[in-house]
C-alpha positions as CSV (number, residue, x, y, z in Angstrom):
1,M,-0.2,92.9,55.8
2,A,-2.8,96.0,56.9
3,V,-0.9,98.6,59.2
4,T,-2.9,97.7,61.9
5,D,-3.1,93.7,61.5
6,E,0.7,93.9,61.6
7,A,0.8,95.6,64.6
8,I,-1.6,92.8,66.4
9,E,1.1,90.5,64.6
10,K,3.6,91.7,66.7
11,I,2.4,91.7,70.0
12,K,1.1,88.5,69.7
13,E,4.9,87.2,68.7
14,M,5.8,89.2,71.8
15,I,3.4,86.6,73.8
16,V,3.5,83.2,71.9
17,S,7.5,83.8,72.4
18,G,7.7,84.5,76.4
19,V,8.8,88.4,75.9
20,L,5.7,88.5,77.6
21,E,3.6,86.1,80.0
22,P,0.5,86.0,81.3
23,G,0.2,88.5,84.5
24,D,3.2,91.3,82.8
25,R,2.3,94.6,82.0
26,L,2.9,96.2,78.8
27,P,5.7,98.3,78.4
28,K,4.2,102.6,77.8
29,E,2.4,103.0,74.6
30,D,5.3,105.1,73.1
31,E,8.9,102.9,74.2
32,L,6.3,100.2,72.9
33,A,5.8,101.5,70.1
34,A,9.3,102.4,69.2
35,S,10.4,98.9,70.0
36,L,8.1,97.4,67.6
37,G,8.3,100.2,64.8
38,L,4.9,101.0,64.7
39,S,3.3,104.3,64.9
40,R,0.9,105.0,68.2
41,S,-2.3,104.8,66.5
42,S,-1.0,101.4,64.8
43,L,-0.6,100.4,68.6
44,R,-3.4,101.8,70.4
45,E,-5.8,99.9,67.6
46,A,-3.6,96.9,67.9
47,V,-4.4,96.8,71.7
48,R,-8.1,97.6,71.2
49,A,-8.1,94.4,68.9
50,L,-6.4,92.2,71.2
51,V,-8.8,93.9,74.3
52,L,-11.9,92.5,72.1
53,V,-10.8,89.1,71.9
54,R,-9.5,88.8,75.9
55,I,-6.0,88.1,75.0
56,L,-5.0,91.7,76.8
57,D,-6.7,93.5,79.4
58,V,-6.8,97.5,80.3
59,R,-6.8,98.4,84.1
60,Q,-7.7,102.3,84.0
61,G,-4.6,104.2,85.8
62,D,-2.7,101.2,85.8
63,G,-1.9,99.8,82.6
64,T,-2.4,97.2,80.2
65,Y,-2.1,93.8,80.6
66,V,-1.6,90.1,79.3
67,T,-4.5,88.0,80.7
68,S,-4.5,85.1,82.8
69,L,-4.8,83.3,79.2
70,D,-7.0,80.7,81.7
71,P,-8.9,78.3,79.3
72,A,-11.9,79.9,81.2
73,L,-11.5,83.5,80.3
74,L,-11.1,82.4,75.9
75,L,-14.2,80.0,76.0
76,D,-14.7,81.9,73.2
77,A,-11.9,80.4,71.4
78,V,-9.3,78.5,70.8
79,S,-5.8,78.8,73.2
80,F,-4.5,81.9,72.0
81,V,-0.6,80.6,72.5
82,V,-1.6,77.5,70.1
83,D,-1.4,80.7,67.7
84,F,-5.6,81.4,66.9
85,H,-4.8,81.5,62.9
86,R,-3.1,78.1,63.0
87,D,-6.0,76.3,64.8
88,D,-8.4,74.6,62.5
89,S,-11.2,74.0,65.2
90,V,-12.6,77.4,64.0
91,L,-12.9,76.1,60.8
92,H,-14.2,72.7,61.8
93,F,-17.3,74.8,63.5
94,L,-17.6,77.3,60.4
95,E,-17.8,74.0,58.0
96,V,-21.0,72.9,60.3
97,R,-22.9,76.3,60.4
98,R,-22.5,76.0,56.8
99,L,-24.4,73.1,56.2
100,L,-26.9,73.5,58.8
101,E,-27.8,77.3,58.7
102,P,-28.5,77.4,55.5
103,A,-31.3,74.8,55.6
104,A,-32.5,76.8,58.1
105,T,-32.8,79.7,56.1
106,A,-34.5,78.4,53.3
107,I,-37.0,77.2,56.2
108,V,-37.5,80.4,57.0
109,A,-38.2,82.0,53.3
110,R,-40.9,79.0,52.5
111,S,-43.5,81.6,54.8
112,A,-41.8,84.5,55.9
113,S,-44.2,87.0,56.6
114,S,-44.1,90.9,56.1
115,G,-42.9,92.0,59.4
116,Q,-40.4,89.1,59.4
117,V,-38.6,90.7,56.5
118,A,-39.1,94.5,57.8
119,R,-37.6,92.9,60.9
120,L,-34.4,91.8,59.6
121,H,-34.1,95.4,57.3
122,E,-35.0,97.4,60.7
123,I,-31.9,95.1,62.1
124,L,-29.4,95.9,59.5
125,D,-30.3,99.3,59.7
126,E,-29.2,99.5,63.5
127,V,-25.4,100.0,62.6
128,P,-24.4,102.4,60.7
129,P,-20.9,102.1,58.3
130,S,-19.1,103.8,61.1
131,S,-19.9,101.5,64.0
132,P,-16.9,99.4,66.1
133,A,-16.3,96.4,65.1
134,E,-17.6,94.9,67.8
135,V,-21.0,96.3,67.3
136,F,-20.8,95.1,64.3
137,V,-20.3,91.4,65.3
138,E,-23.5,91.7,67.9
139,N,-25.8,93.0,64.9
140,D,-24.6,90.3,62.7
141,L,-25.2,88.0,65.3
142,A,-28.7,89.4,65.9
143,F,-29.4,88.9,62.1
144,H,-28.4,85.1,61.9
145,R,-29.8,84.2,65.4
146,T,-33.6,86.1,64.4
147,I,-33.5,84.0,61.2
148,V,-32.6,81.0,62.6
149,S,-35.1,81.7,65.3
150,W,-38.4,81.5,63.0
151,C,-38.0,77.6,61.3
152,A,-39.7,76.2,63.9
153,N,-37.1,73.7,64.9
154,P,-35.5,74.2,68.4
155,V,-33.2,71.4,68.0
156,L,-31.7,73.2,65.0
157,V,-31.8,76.5,66.5
158,S,-30.3,75.5,69.3
159,L,-27.6,73.8,67.4
160,L,-26.8,76.8,65.1
161,D,-26.5,79.0,68.3
162,S,-23.9,76.9,70.1
163,L,-21.9,77.0,67.3
164,A,-21.5,81.1,67.8
165,G,-19.2,81.1,71.0
166,P,-16.3,79.7,69.0
167,M,-16.7,81.8,65.7
168,H,-16.8,85.2,67.9
169,R,-13.4,85.6,67.8
170,A,-12.9,85.0,63.7
171,R,-16.1,87.3,63.2
172,V,-14.1,90.1,65.4
173,W,-11.2,89.5,63.9
174,R,-12.2,90.1,60.5
175,G,-14.0,92.9,61.7
176,I,-11.2,94.6,62.5
177,T,-8.4,93.4,60.5
178,D,-10.5,93.4,56.9
179,E,-11.7,96.8,56.3
180,D,-14.4,95.8,53.6
181,A,-15.6,93.0,56.4
182,H,-19.4,95.6,57.3
183,A,-19.8,96.7,53.5
184,R,-19.5,93.6,52.0
185,T,-21.4,91.8,55.3
186,L,-24.2,94.1,54.6
187,R,-24.6,93.9,50.8
188,E,-24.7,89.6,51.4
189,H,-27.1,89.9,54.1
190,L,-29.1,92.0,51.9
191,A,-29.2,89.3,49.6
192,I,-30.5,86.5,52.1
193,V,-33.1,89.2,53.1
194,D,-34.0,89.7,49.2
195,A,-34.5,86.0,48.5
196,I,-36.5,85.3,52.0
197,A,-38.6,88.6,51.2
198,R,-39.3,86.3,47.5
199,H,-40.4,83.1,49.0
200,E,-37.3,81.7,47.6
201,P,-35.5,79.0,50.0
202,E,-33.2,77.6,46.9
203,V,-32.0,81.1,46.7
204,A,-31.8,81.7,49.9
205,A,-29.8,79.1,50.8
206,A,-27.5,79.3,48.4
207,R,-26.9,82.9,49.4
208,A,-26.5,81.9,53.1
209,T,-24.0,79.5,52.0
210,A,-21.9,81.6,49.7
211,H,-22.1,84.2,52.9
212,I,-20.7,81.9,56.0
213,A,-18.1,80.1,53.4
214,G,-16.7,84.1,52.8
215,L,-15.6,83.7,56.5
216,E,-14.0,80.7,56.0
217,D,-12.3,81.4,53.0
218,W,-10.8,84.9,54.7
219,L,-10.3,82.8,57.8
220,R,-8.0,80.7,55.4
221,N,-6.3,83.2,53.9
222,A,-5.4,85.0,57.4
223,R,-3.4,82.0,58.3
């Protein structure tokens, strides 16, 4: 387990076990790092990750607090107290996405213009390898939404867009804890664009399927 991932797990355990409750302020950084056996840098990365997925809230000049864990705050995912890694609902959303999105990708591949292909390359070029996880994830969303928006099927577009929210935390989590996520995702995106550019719908669909299945596999192994 990566150091940052271990730090995240330790803070999660404190919240799930009730050591830290909703609304509680975390101990000072040096005290918490020492009590958990972590370096301060690892603790900072863990806190940053948990802020991104709305488990912690940093209040400038006041400290870091556990959020209320109210369902409205956690709309992007299942309740944290159920334990994100053990809940199968995200996998169910991913399964539906894996069934639908390759079909949309194939539709686009049949008639994509050179301008559309160029636009996909522009999107991928917007995020350098050093970008933080949240920027990387937003770019990933933009890439997929752009392809799907061109399939000329508003029902399919709407269905796939509705799946994005529940999967957001899984994408952020992978971006933070999997150091190869950015490079791997970029390779897979470029492979999809290549198939679209060559007007090969079956290949584009197969590559989109493999790409989504990769996130499913990571999530299963992360539990």
